[in-house]
C-alpha positions, 0 to 999 in steps of 0.5 A: 348552127348560128344562134347568138351573136354574143362570142361567148354565147357559144361557149357558155352554151357548150359549157350548158349544154354539157353540164345538162348531159351530167347531170342527165347521166346522174340522174339516170344512174338513181332512177329505179322506174324503166321509162322514166330512165328511158325518157332521161336517155332520149333527153342525153342522146339528143342532149348529146346531139346539140352538144355535138352540133355546137362543139363541130361548127366551125363558128367557135373554137371548142374550150371545154 
């Protein structure tokens, strides 16, 4: 996946997605409403796919 021409952009994007996944995991653990938990879990799954695609793009080293 090629998104940004700036060399550091890939690393920063990986860091931001990883942080968002971590934040969602915490929020899921603190949410009582089932519907909200399911929505947060879906968002986390989507971000996990994005993280995997960014991390294994082969274009940039993985340094997280």
